[in-house]
C-alpha positions in Angstrom: 0.0 0.0 0.0 1.4 3.4 -0.9 1.3 6.7 0.8 -2.0 7.6 -0.8 -3.7 4.5 0.5 -2.5 5.2 4.0 -3.9 8.8 3.8 -7.2 7.4 2.6 -7.3 5.0 5.6 -6.7 7.9 8.0 -9.4 10.0 6.3 -12.0 7.2 6.3 -11.2 6.4 9.9 -11.6 10.1 10.9 -14.9 10.3 9.1 -16.2 7.1 10.8 -15.1 8.4 14.2 -15.9 12.1 14.1 -18.4 12.8 11.3 -20.9 10.0 11.5 -23.6 9.1 14.0 -24.6 5.8 12.5 -25.6 2.9 14.8 -24.8 -0.6 13.7 -25.8 -3.5 15.8 -22.7 -5.4 17.0 -20.2 -3.0 15.4 -18.7 0.0 17.1 -18.0 2.4 14.2 -16.0 4.7 16.5 -13.6 1.9 17.3 -13.4 0.8 13.6 -12.5 4.4 12.7 -9.8 4.6 15.4 -8.3 1.3 14.2 -8.3 2.6 10.6 -6.5 5.8 11.6 -3.9 3.9 13.6 -3.2 1.5 10.7 -3.0 4.5 8.3 -0.5 6.2 10.7 1.6 3.0 10.9 1.6 2.8 7.1 2.7 6.5 6.7 5.6 6.1 9.2 6.7 2.8 7.5 6.5 4.3 4.1 8.4 7.4 5.1 11.2 5.4 6.8 11.6 3.2 3.7 11.6 6.3 1.5 14.3 7.9 3.7 16.5 4.8 3.3 16.2 4.9 -0.4 17.4 8.5 -0.6 21.1 7.7 -0.3 23.2 10.6 -1.3 26.3 9.5 -3.3 29.0 12.1 -3.5 30.2 12.7 -7.0 33.4 11.0 -8.0 36.3 13.5 -7.8 38.9 13.5 -10.5 42.5 13.7 -9.5 44.4 16.4 -11.3 48.1 15.6 -11.8 50.3 18.5 -12.6 53.4 17.6 -14.6 56.5 19.3 -13.7 58.3 20.9 -16.6 62.0 20.9 -16.4 63.4 23.5 -18.7 67.1 24.1 -18.9 67.8 27.7 -19.6 71.1 29.4 -19.8 70.0 32.5 -18.1 67.8 35.3 -19.2 64.0 35.4 -19.0 61.5 32.8 -19.9 57.7 33.4 -20.2 58.1 36.8 -18.5 59.7 35.4 -15.4 63.3 35.3 -14.3 65.1 32.1 -14.1 
């Protein structure tokens, strides 16, 4: 059952408990509504904990930059605007 089904259970349970005044012989509709709300709440918490576990953040792979050292042999003077 998904999140929508759990919310529907909570809504139906609340309607049975708080919004109706039906009398059925042998059935306590207030108790049935409370049970439906509890089952819906358990479903919502279970669904949210499972959804939280699925949301694993994977850090992006970092690339290693290797700088090559350039060995220039100069006989003095300037090179690329910098002194040697």
